[in-house]
N, CA, C and O atoms as CSV, one atom per row, in Angstrom:
chain,resi,resn,atom,element,x,y,z
A,1,MET,N,N,104.482,90.059,77.334
A,1,MET,CA,C,105.750,90.754,77.479
A,1,MET,C,C,105.939,91.126,78.946
A,1,MET,O,O,105.103,91.809,79.537
A,2,GLY,N,N,107.046,90.668,79.522
A,2,GLY,CA,C,107.303,90.939,80.926
A,2,GLY,C,C,108.086,92.222,81.112
A,2,GLY,O,O,108.846,92.637,80.238
A,3,ASN,N,N,107.896,92.826,82.229
A,3,ASN,CA,C,108.657,94.036,82.535
A,3,ASN,C,C,108.912,94.144,84.031
A,3,ASN,O,O,109.182,95.228,84.547
A,4,LEU,N,N,108.823,93.004,84.728
A,4,LEU,CA,C,109.029,93.010,86.172
A,4,LEU,C,C,110.456,92.577,86.483
A,4,LEU,O,O,111.074,91.831,85.724
A,5,LYS,N,N,110.963,93.054,87.602
A,5,LYS,CA,C,112.342,92.794,87.994
A,5,LYS,C,C,112.384,91.987,89.286
A,5,LYS,O,O,111.619,92.234,90.219
A,6,VAL,N,N,113.305,91.008,89.321
A,6,VAL,CA,C,113.538,90.190,90.505
A,6,VAL,C,C,115.041,90.163,90.761
A,6,VAL,O,O,115.837,89.970,89.843
A,7,ILE,N,N,115.413,90.359,92.021
A,7,ILE,CA,C,116.808,90.240,92.431
A,7,ILE,C,C,116.887,89.040,93.362
A,7,ILE,O,O,116.263,89.026,94.423
A,8,MET,N,N,117.669,88.019,92.954
A,8,MET,CA,C,117.724,86.761,93.687
A,8,MET,C,C,119.184,86.420,93.986
A,8,MET,O,O,120.026,86.391,93.088
A,9,THR,N,N,119.467,86.163,95.261
A,9,THR,CA,C,120.808,85.731,95.653
A,9,THR,C,C,120.775,84.227,95.865
A,9,THR,O,O,119.985,83.721,96.662
A,10,ASP,N,N,121.645,83.507,95.143
A,10,ASP,CA,C,121.628,82.045,95.229
A,10,ASP,C,C,122.376,81.555,96.468
A,10,ASP,O,O,122.911,82.356,97.234
A,11,ILE,N,N,122.408,80.243,96.658
A,11,ILE,CA,C,123.020,79.688,97.867
A,11,ILE,C,C,124.532,79.864,97.887
A,11,ILE,O,O,125.161,79.683,98.929
A,12,GLU,N,N,125.117,80.212,96.756
A,12,GLU,CA,C,126.562,80.453,96.700
A,12,GLU,C,C,126.900,81.926,96.941
A,12,GLU,O,O,128.068,82.314,96.920
A,13,GLY,N,N,125.853,82.754,97.172
A,13,GLY,CA,C,126.073,84.168,97.445
A,13,GLY,C,C,126.127,85.050,96.213
A,13,GLY,O,O,126.412,86.243,96.316
A,14,GLN,N,N,125.858,84.476,95.045
A,14,GLN,CA,C,125.859,85.256,93.801
A,14,GLN,C,C,124.500,85.930,93.633
A,14,GLN,O,O,123.461,85.272,93.677
A,15,THR,N,N,124.518,87.253,93.439
A,15,THR,CA,C,123.274,87.997,93.245
A,15,THR,C,C,122.990,88.104,91.751
A,15,THR,O,O,123.822,88.567,90.970
A,16,LEU,N,N,121.803,87.668,91.382
A,16,LEU,CA,C,121.366,87.661,89.987
A,16,LEU,C,C,120.185,88.607,89.846
A,16,LEU,O,O,119.281,88.607,90.682
A,17,THR,N,N,120.189,89.407,88.796
A,17,THR,CA,C,119.079,90.313,88.528
A,17,THR,C,C,118.383,89.848,87.259
A,17,THR,O,O,119.013,89.687,86.213
A,18,PHE,N,N,117.088,89.635,87.362
A,18,PHE,CA,C,116.283,89.223,86.222
A,18,PHE,C,C,115.357,90.373,85.845
A,18,PHE,O,O,114.548,90.821,86.656
A,19,GLU,N,N,115.483,90.841,84.616
A,19,GLU,CA,C,114.612,91.889,84.087
A,19,GLU,C,C,113.591,91.202,83.175
A,19,GLU,O,O,113.790,90.057,82.771
A,20,ASP,N,N,112.527,91.883,82.860
A,20,ASP,CA,C,111.520,91.350,81.932
A,20,ASP,C,C,110.912,90.034,82.391
A,20,ASP,O,O,110.695,89.129,81.585
A,21,VAL,N,N,110.637,89.930,83.687
A,21,VAL,CA,C,109.962,88.748,84.233
A,21,VAL,C,C,108.471,88.905,83.962
A,21,VAL,O,O,107.900,89.975,84.175
A,22,GLU,N,N,107.858,87.843,83.497
A,22,GLU,CA,C,106.431,87.855,83.176
A,22,GLU,C,C,105.581,87.888,84.438
A,22,GLU,O,O,105.914,87.250,85.437
A,23,GLU,N,N,104.492,88.626,84.389
A,23,GLU,CA,C,103.507,88.609,85.472
A,23,GLU,C,C,102.947,87.189,85.576
A,23,GLU,O,O,102.695,86.547,84.556
A,24,GLY,N,N,102.752,86.698,86.804
A,24,GLY,CA,C,102.192,85.366,87.019
A,24,GLY,C,C,103.229,84.271,87.175
A,24,GLY,O,O,102.896,83.176,87.628
A,25,VAL,N,N,104.479,84.535,86.811
A,25,VAL,CA,C,105.553,83.549,86.969
A,25,VAL,C,C,105.917,83.462,88.443
A,25,VAL,O,O,106.034,84.486,89.116
A,26,SER,N,N,106.096,82.238,88.952
A,26,SER,CA,C,106.503,82.097,90.348
A,26,SER,C,C,108.015,82.232,90.456
A,26,SER,O,O,108.743,82.035,89.483
A,27,LEU,N,N,108.473,82.572,91.656
A,27,LEU,CA,C,109.911,82.679,91.873
A,27,LEU,C,C,110.592,81.327,91.681
A,27,LEU,O,O,111.744,81.270,91.250
A,28,MET,N,N,109.898,80.250,91.993
A,28,MET,CA,C,110.454,78.911,91.763
A,28,MET,C,C,110.649,78.668,90.275
A,28,MET,O,O,111.705,78.192,89.857
A,29,GLU,N,N,109.625,78.995,89.458
A,29,GLU,CA,C,109.740,78.805,88.012
A,29,GLU,C,C,110.889,79.634,87.444
A,29,GLU,O,O,111.664,79.154,86.616
A,30,LEU,N,N,110.989,80.875,87.893
A,30,LEU,CA,C,112.058,81.760,87.442
A,30,LEU,C,C,113.422,81.168,87.795
A,30,LEU,O,O,114.321,81.127,86.956
A,31,GLY,N,N,113.570,80.713,89.036
A,31,GLY,CA,C,114.831,80.127,89.467
A,31,GLY,C,C,115.207,78.887,88.680
A,31,GLY,O,O,116.366,78.713,88.303
A,32,LYS,N,N,114.226,78.019,88.428
A,32,LYS,CA,C,114.491,76.802,87.651
A,32,LYS,C,C,114.867,77.139,86.208
A,32,LYS,O,O,115.793,76.547,85.653
A,33,GLN,N,N,114.154,78.085,85.601
A,33,GLN,CA,C,114.433,78.464,84.212
A,33,GLN,C,C,115.870,78.952,84.033
A,33,GLN,O,O,116.477,78.758,82.979
A,34,HIS,N,N,116.400,79.582,85.070
A,34,HIS,CA,C,117.725,80.194,84.965
A,34,HIS,C,C,118.800,79.425,85.729
A,34,HIS,O,O,119.921,79.915,85.866
A,35,GLY,N,N,118.482,78.234,86.227
A,35,GLY,CA,C,119.462,77.402,86.901
A,35,GLY,C,C,120.038,78.024,88.161
A,35,GLY,O,O,121.225,77.866,88.446
A,36,VAL,N,N,119.200,78.733,88.921
A,36,VAL,CA,C,119.663,79.378,90.149
A,36,VAL,C,C,120.036,78.311,91.177
A,36,VAL,O,O,119.226,77.446,91.508
A,37,ALA,N,N,121.270,78.383,91.677
A,37,ALA,CA,C,121.758,77.405,92.650
A,37,ALA,C,C,120.885,77.415,93.901
A,37,ALA,O,O,120.691,78.455,94.531
A,38,GLY,N,N,120.362,76.238,94.249
A,38,GLY,CA,C,119.547,76.093,95.450
A,38,GLY,C,C,118.056,76.024,95.187
A,38,GLY,O,O,117.294,75.640,96.074
A,39,ILE,N,N,117.615,76.391,93.972
A,39,ILE,CA,C,116.189,76.282,93.625
A,39,ILE,C,C,116.002,74.989,92.841
A,39,ILE,O,O,116.387,74.898,91.676
A,40,MET,N,N,115.403,73.982,93.495
A,40,MET,CA,C,115.178,72.717,92.821
A,40,MET,C,C,113.735,72.576,92.323
A,40,MET,O,O,113.499,72.136,91.198
A,41,GLY,N,N,112.790,72.949,93.158
A,41,GLY,CA,C,111.383,72.827,92.772
A,41,GLY,C,C,110.992,71.392,92.491
A,41,GLY,O,O,110.319,71.112,91.498
A,42,ASP,N,N,111.407,70.475,93.359
A,42,ASP,CA,C,111.194,69.047,93.128
A,42,ASP,C,C,109.738,68.671,92.896
A,42,ASP,O,O,109.456,67.771,92.105
A,43,CYS,N,N,108.805,69.345,93.573
A,43,CYS,CA,C,107.396,68.958,93.434
A,43,CYS,C,C,106.722,69.671,92.264
A,43,CYS,O,O,105.538,69.447,92.011
A,44,GLY,N,N,107.446,70.517,91.555
A,44,GLY,CA,C,106.885,71.195,90.390
A,44,GLY,C,C,105.970,72.353,90.731
A,44,GLY,O,O,105.201,72.801,89.881
A,45,GLY,N,N,106.038,72.844,91.947
A,45,GLY,CA,C,105.237,74.004,92.316
A,45,GLY,C,C,103.959,73.679,93.060
A,45,GLY,O,O,103.088,74.537,93.203
A,46,GLY,N,N,103.836,72.448,93.535
A,46,GLY,CA,C,102.616,72.029,94.212
A,46,GLY,C,C,102.600,72.258,95.708
A,46,GLY,O,O,101.706,71.767,96.396
A,47,CYS,N,N,103.567,72.991,96.226
A,47,CYS,CA,C,103.652,73.263,97.668
A,47,CYS,C,C,103.731,71.954,98.447
A,47,CYS,O,O,103.132,71.817,99.514
A,48,ALA,N,N,104.488,70.981,97.893
A,48,ALA,CA,C,104.601,69.669,98.516
A,48,ALA,C,C,106.036,69.328,98.908
A,48,ALA,O,O,106.320,68.195,99.296
A,49,CYS,N,N,106.932,70.289,98.811
A,49,CYS,CA,C,108.303,70.090,99.267
A,49,CYS,C,C,108.816,71.468,99.678
A,49,CYS,O,O,108.050,72.431,99.672
A,50,ALA,N,N,110.055,71.578,100.023
A,50,ALA,CA,C,110.579,72.890,100.412
A,50,ALA,C,C,111.872,73.190,99.664
A,50,ALA,O,O,112.768,73.853,100.187
A,51,THR,N,N,111.956,72.684,98.415
A,51,THR,CA,C,113.196,72.856,97.653
A,51,THR,C,C,113.222,74.147,96.832
A,51,THR,O,O,114.037,74.303,95.923
A,52,CYS,N,N,112.319,75.064,97.168
A,52,CYS,CA,C,112.345,76.408,96.565
A,52,CYS,C,C,112.242,77.460,97.672
A,52,CYS,O,O,111.746,78.565,97.454
A,53,HIS,N,N,112.718,77.094,98.855
A,53,HIS,CA,C,112.658,77.939,100.056
A,53,HIS,C,C,113.512,79.195,99.847
A,53,HIS,O,O,114.695,79.112,99.517
A,54,VAL,N,N,112.891,80.342,100.043
A,54,VAL,CA,C,113.610,81.618,99.934
A,54,VAL,C,C,113.345,82.478,101.162
A,54,VAL,O,O,112.346,82.311,101.861
A,55,TYR,N,N,114.268,83.399,101.402
A,55,TYR,CA,C,114.084,84.433,102.414
A,55,TYR,C,C,113.742,85.716,101.674
A,55,TYR,O,O,114.507,86.175,100.825
A,56,VAL,N,N,112.599,86.289,101.995
A,56,VAL,CA,C,112.149,87.525,101.358
A,56,VAL,C,C,112.782,88.699,102.110
A,56,VAL,O,O,112.728,88.760,103.339
A,57,ALA,N,N,113.379,89.626,101.366
A,57,ALA,CA,C,113.975,90.807,102.001
A,57,ALA,C,C,112.920,91.505,102.843
A,57,ALA,O,O,111.757,91.608,102.452
A,58,GLU,N,N,113.347,91.984,104.009
A,58,GLU,CA,C,112.442,92.559,105.007
A,58,GLU,C,C,111.474,93.581,104.422
A,58,GLU,O,O,110.285,93.562,104.739
A,59,GLU,N,N,111.974,94.468,103.574
A,59,GLU,CA,C,111.127,95.536,103.030
A,59,GLU,C,C,110.066,95.028,102.058
A,59,GLU,O,O,109.154,95.773,101.699
A,60,TRP,N,N,110.170,93.767,101.626
A,60,TRP,CA,C,109.200,93.181,100.692
A,60,TRP,C,C,108.228,92.236,101.370
A,60,TRP,O,O,107.216,91.865,100.776
A,61,PHE,N,N,108.512,91.838,102.603
A,61,PHE,CA,C,107.721,90.767,103.204
A,61,PHE,C,C,106.253,91.150,103.377
A,61,PHE,O,O,105.373,90.313,103.178
A,62,GLU,N,N,105.982,92.378,103.738
A,62,GLU,CA,C,104.586,92.799,103.924
A,62,GLU,C,C,103.799,92.682,102.616
A,62,GLU,O,O,102.637,92.276,102.623
A,63,LYS,N,N,104.432,93.039,101.498
A,63,LYS,CA,C,103.749,92.937,100.199
A,63,LYS,C,C,103.516,91.485,99.805
A,63,LYS,O,O,102.490,91.159,99.208
A,64,VAL,N,N,104.465,90.613,100.136
A,64,VAL,CA,C,104.342,89.197,99.800
A,64,VAL,C,C,103.329,88.523,100.715
A,64,VAL,O,O,102.510,87.721,100.269
A,65,GLY,N,N,103.395,88.857,101.994
A,65,GLY,CA,C,102.453,88.301,102.962
A,65,GLY,C,C,102.946,87.022,103.609
A,65,GLY,O,O,103.957,86.443,103.212
A,66,GLU,N,N,102.207,86.606,104.609
A,66,GLU,CA,C,102.537,85.405,105.375
A,66,GLU,C,C,102.156,84.151,104.574
A,66,GLU,O,O,101.256,84.193,103.736
A,67,PRO,N,N,102.849,83.040,104.842
A,67,PRO,CA,C,102.460,81.780,104.195
A,67,PRO,C,C,101.120,81.287,104.734
A,67,PRO,O,O,100.775,81.539,105.888
A,68,ASP,N,N,100.367,80.580,103.885
A,68,ASP,CA,C,99.128,79.976,104.370
A,68,ASP,C,C,99.479,78.716,105.174
A,68,ASP,O,O,100.653,78.370,105.299
A,69,ASP,N,N,98.482,78.042,105.710
A,69,ASP,CA,C,98.721,76.897,106.591
A,69,ASP,C,C,99.459,75.761,105.887
A,69,ASP,O,O,100.336,75.136,106.482
A,70,ILE,N,N,99.117,75.488,104.635
A,70,ILE,CA,C,99.766,74.403,103.896
A,70,ILE,C,C,101.240,74.737,103.662
A,70,ILE,O,O,102.116,73.900,103.876
A,71,GLU,N,N,101.500,75.961,103.223
A,71,GLU,CA,C,102.882,76.379,102.993
A,71,GLU,C,C,103.669,76.374,104.299
A,71,GLU,O,O,104.826,75.954,104.326
A,72,PHE,N,N,103.047,76.839,105.381
A,72,PHE,CA,C,103.736,76.856,106.679
A,72,PHE,C,C,104.115,75.440,107.105
A,72,PHE,O,O,105.195,75.224,107.654
A,73,ALA,N,N,103.231,74.478,106.854
A,73,ALA,CA,C,103.526,73.080,107.205
A,73,ALA,C,C,104.745,72.577,106.440
A,73,ALA,O,O,105.559,71.841,106.997
A,74,MET,N,N,104.883,72.961,105.176
A,74,MET,CA,C,106.058,72.572,104.394
A,74,MET,C,C,107.307,73.247,104.951
A,74,MET,O,O,108.352,72.611,105.090
A,75,LEU,N,N,107.199,74.531,105.266
A,75,LEU,CA,C,108.340,75.254,105.832
A,75,LEU,C,C,108.745,74.680,107.183
A,75,LEU,O,O,109.926,74.676,107.531
A,76,ASP,N,N,107.781,74.203,107.934
A,76,ASP,CA,C,108.061,73.635,109.247
A,76,ASP,C,C,108.945,72.389,109.139
A,76,ASP,O,O,109.643,72.036,110.090
A,77,MET,N,N,108.914,71.725,107.983
A,77,MET,CA,C,109.765,70.558,107.757
A,77,MET,C,C,111.245,70.961,107.696
A,77,MET,O,O,112.122,70.128,107.924
A,78,VAL,N,N,111.522,72.216,107.395
A,78,VAL,CA,C,112.904,72.709,107.325
A,78,VAL,C,C,113.139,73.723,108.439
A,78,VAL,O,O,113.790,74.749,108.242
A,79,ALA,N,N,112.597,73.415,109.605
A,79,ALA,CA,C,112.618,74.353,110.730
A,79,ALA,C,C,114.026,74.800,111.104
A,79,ALA,O,O,114.205,75.891,111.646
A,80,ASP,N,N,115.032,73.962,110.820
A,80,ASP,CA,C,116.399,74.328,111.194
A,80,ASP,C,C,116.921,75.526,110.397
A,80,ASP,O,O,117.837,76.216,110.846
A,81,VAL,N,N,116.345,75.775,109.220
A,81,VAL,CA,C,116.774,76.930,108.409
A,81,VAL,C,C,115.641,77.926,108.175
A,81,VAL,O,O,115.813,78.912,107.458
A,82,MET,N,N,114.477,77.666,108.784
A,82,MET,CA,C,113.334,78.564,108.608
A,82,MET,C,C,113.544,79.849,109.415
A,82,MET,O,O,114.042,79.817,110.540
A,83,LYS,N,N,113.155,80.975,108.819
A,83,LYS,CA,C,113.217,82.272,109.491
A,83,LYS,C,C,111.837,82.930,109.405
A,83,LYS,O,O,110.936,82.420,108.738
A,84,ASP,N,N,111.685,84.060,110.085
A,84,ASP,CA,C,110.413,84.791,110.049
A,84,ASP,C,C,110.038,85.227,108.640
A,84,ASP,O,O,108.855,85.396,108.344
A,85,ASN,N,N,111.030,85.412,107.760
A,85,ASN,CA,C,110.760,85.882,106.401
A,85,ASN,C,C,110.853,84.757,105.377
A,85,ASN,O,O,111.052,85.014,104.189
A,86,SER,N,N,110.708,83.510,105.830
A,86,SER,CA,C,110.740,82.353,104.932
A,86,SER,C,C,109.450,82.249,104.142
A,86,SER,O,O,108.356,82.460,104.666
A,87,ARG,N,N,109.604,81.918,102.867
A,87,ARG,CA,C,108.467,81.604,101.992
A,87,ARG,C,C,108.934,80.556,100.994
A,87,ARG,O,O,110.135,80.368,100.798
A,88,LEU,N,N,107.991,79.880,100.368
A,88,LEU,CA,C,108.309,78.975,99.275
A,88,LEU,C,C,108.165,79.755,97.974
A,88,LEU,O,O,107.150,80.408,97.735
A,89,GLY,N,N,109.196,79.677,97.141
A,89,GLY,CA,C,109.196,80.425,95.880
A,89,GLY,C,C,108.043,80.063,94.965
A,89,GLY,O,O,107.592,80.893,94.175
A,90,CYS,N,N,107.556,78.819,95.064
A,90,CYS,CA,C,106.447,78.406,94.196
A,90,CYS,C,C,105.153,79.114,94.554
A,90,CYS,O,O,104.225,79.160,93.746
A,91,GLN,N,N,105.083,79.666,95.756
A,91,GLN,CA,C,103.860,80.329,96.220
A,91,GLN,C,C,103.907,81.845,96.038
A,91,GLN,O,O,102.949,82.538,96.380
A,92,ILE,N,N,105.006,82.362,95.504
A,92,ILE,CA,C,105.115,83.801,95.248
A,92,ILE,C,C,105.068,84.002,93.742
A,92,ILE,O,O,106.034,83.726,93.031
A,93,LYS,N,N,103.931,84.487,93.270
A,93,LYS,CA,C,103.743,84.749,91.840
A,93,LYS,C,C,103.961,86.240,91.596
A,93,LYS,O,O,103.499,87.081,92.367
A,94,MET,N,N,104.659,86.549,90.530
A,94,MET,CA,C,105.001,87.935,90.248
A,94,MET,C,C,103.775,88.759,89.848
A,94,MET,O,O,102.957,88.344,89.028
A,95,THR,N,N,103.684,89.935,90.457
A,95,THR,CA,C,102.652,90.923,90.162
A,95,THR,C,C,103.344,92.268,90.044
A,95,THR,O,O,104.490,92.402,90.473
A,96,PRO,N,N,102.683,93.270,89.477
A,96,PRO,CA,C,103.301,94.600,89.405
A,96,PRO,C,C,103.715,95.131,90.780
A,96,PRO,O,O,104.689,95.876,90.883
A,97,GLU,N,N,102.988,94.756,91.832
A,97,GLU,CA,C,103.316,95.213,93.184
A,97,GLU,C,C,104.655,94.649,93.672
A,97,GLU,O,O,105.285,95.219,94.563
A,98,LEU,N,N,105.085,93.526,93.087
A,98,LEU,CA,C,106.336,92.883,93.504
A,98,LEU,C,C,107.509,93.235,92.591
A,98,LEU,O,O,108.580,92.640,92.707
A,99,ASP,N,N,107.320,94.191,91.688
A,99,ASP,CA,C,108.387,94.609,90.788
A,99,ASP,C,C,109.596,95.087,91.592
A,99,ASP,O,O,109.494,96.039,92.366
A,100,GLY,N,N,110.739,94.425,91.405
A,100,GLY,CA,C,111.956,94.782,92.121
A,100,GLY,C,C,112.208,93.949,93.372
A,100,GLY,O,O,113.166,94.206,94.101
A,101,ILE,N,N,111.359,92.954,93.629
A,101,ILE,CA,C,111.486,92.140,94.845
A,101,ILE,C,C,112.888,91.547,94.981
A,101,ILE,O,O,113.529,91.191,93.991
A,102,GLU,N,N,113.345,91.451,96.224
A,102,GLU,CA,C,114.643,90.862,96.522
A,102,GLU,C,C,114.449,89.661,97.441
A,102,GLU,O,O,113.795,89.754,98.480
A,103,VAL,N,N,115.031,88.527,97.035
A,103,VAL,CA,C,114.977,87.314,97.846
A,103,VAL,C,C,116.346,86.644,97.836
A,103,VAL,O,O,117.158,86.857,96.935
A,104,SER,N,N,116.578,85.833,98.858
A,104,SER,CA,C,117.780,85.009,98.938
A,104,SER,C,C,117.349,83.559,99.057
A,104,SER,O,O,116.432,83.237,99.812
A,105,VAL,N,N,118.010,82.683,98.309
A,105,VAL,CA,C,117.701,81.265,98.388
A,105,VAL,C,C,118.214,80.732,99.720
A,105,VAL,O,O,119.366,80.959,100.089
A,106,ALA,N,N,117.349,80.021,100.434
A,106,ALA,CA,C,117.715,79.472,101.742
A,106,ALA,C,C,118.642,78.275,101.553
A,106,ALA,O,O,118.539,77.566,100.551
A,107,PRO,N,N,119.530,78.046,102.489
A,107,PRO,CA,C,120.380,76.852,102.414
A,107,PRO,C,C,119.533,75.595,102.585
A,107,PRO,O,O,118.453,75.648,103.172
A,108,ALA,N,N,120.014,74.480,102.080
A,108,ALA,CA,C,119.288,73.214,102.216
A,108,ALA,C,C,119.191,72.860,103.692
A,108,ALA,O,O,120.099,73.122,104.481
A,109,SER,N,N,118.082,72.269,104.030
A,109,SER,CA,C,117.874,71.822,105.403
A,109,SER,C,C,118.749,70.609,105.688
A,109,SER,O,O,119.100,69.858,104.778
A,110,SER,N,N,119.092,70.425,106.938
A,110,SER,CA,C,119.912,69.271,107.326
A,110,SER,C,C,119.042,68.048,107.634
A,110,SER,O,O,119.548,67.026,108.097
A,111,VAL,N,N,117.735,68.156,107.375
A,111,VAL,CA,C,116.798,67.057,107.661
A,111,VAL,C,C,117.032,65.914,106.683
A,111,VAL,O,O,116.348,64.893,106.752
């Protein structure tokens, strides 16, 4: 039974609030389950593409943490839209510490 909350703004600017998110679910999985515009998750969560690129709200970034080297390499492929608070949604798994997290789906890269 989930009880975690995620606030996600899609690429069209629509803010969606998800209640009762299960612990352990990634933001990519959540976005795909609910058809969030801009979350494709083409690689299925293997950190092998950047189609679940999100911007983590500033106040949440410290809790989420920096991307590891593999994730950073994927983000570097979309350098034209990468920001300091960029992360891949497949690499952010929900925990009680992330209850209420706010993210925005990044626009598609022009690459």
